[in-house]
N, C-alpha and C positions, 0 to 999 in steps of 0.2 A: 863636252861643253868647254869652252876656254875659260882662262882665268878672268874673273870679273874684278874691277878696282874695288877696294874697300869702301869707297864712298858710295858704292851700290848698296852697301849694307847699312851704312849709317851716312845719310847725306846732309849737307848744310846749304843753306842759301844766302844770298845777300841780306835777307832780313835777319839772319843771325849775326851777322856783323854790325847792323843796327842796333840789335839788342845789347850786344857786348858794349859798343860805345855809350849807349844810353845807360845800362844798368851798373856798369862799372866806373863810368867817368861823367855822366850826366851830360853828355855832349850828343846832340842831335845831328845826325849826318843825312844828306838827301840820298835818293836811289842811286844816283850817277857815282857818287863818291862811294857808296857801299858796294856796287858792281866792280869799281876799279880796285877797291881793297880785297873783295872776294876773289877776284881773278889771280891775285898775288899768293894766295894761300895755298899751302900743300893739302889738298882735301883728303887724300888718303891717310896723312899723318893725324888729322883732325879725328878720321874715323877710328883709327887705331887707338887714339888716347880716349875716345868716346866708349869704346868697347872695354877698355881697361878699367873704366869707371864703375863697372859692375853690370848687373842685369837690370836694375831699376832705371826707367827712362829717365827720371829726374836727375839722378847720379850721372848718367852717360851724358845728358846735356849740359851738365855743370862742367864735366871733364872737358867736353868739346869747347865750351866757352873759354875755359881757362887755357886750352891750346891755342884757340883763335887769339886770344890776348897775347900769348907767349910769342907767337909768330909775328903778329903785328908789332909788337915791341921789338923784336929781333930785326925786323925790316926797317924800324926807325919811323913807324907810321903812328906812334902814340905820342910822340915828342911834340 
């Protein structure tokens, strides 16, 4: 069996991008914008950070959301 991407272990969707914008900034984005932003993310890196969050799913999700926010900020998408 070959190497699988980490995003297979912990996956995110464009809905997670919507949640980050809404919960962190109170901004509502549409599905098209969420998909565009989702495609910019390094999903494997999000999965790595989620796994570093611990074994509790809520902690992993929070770590993933923090990484999504960090990447979007780095890309200049939160300005």
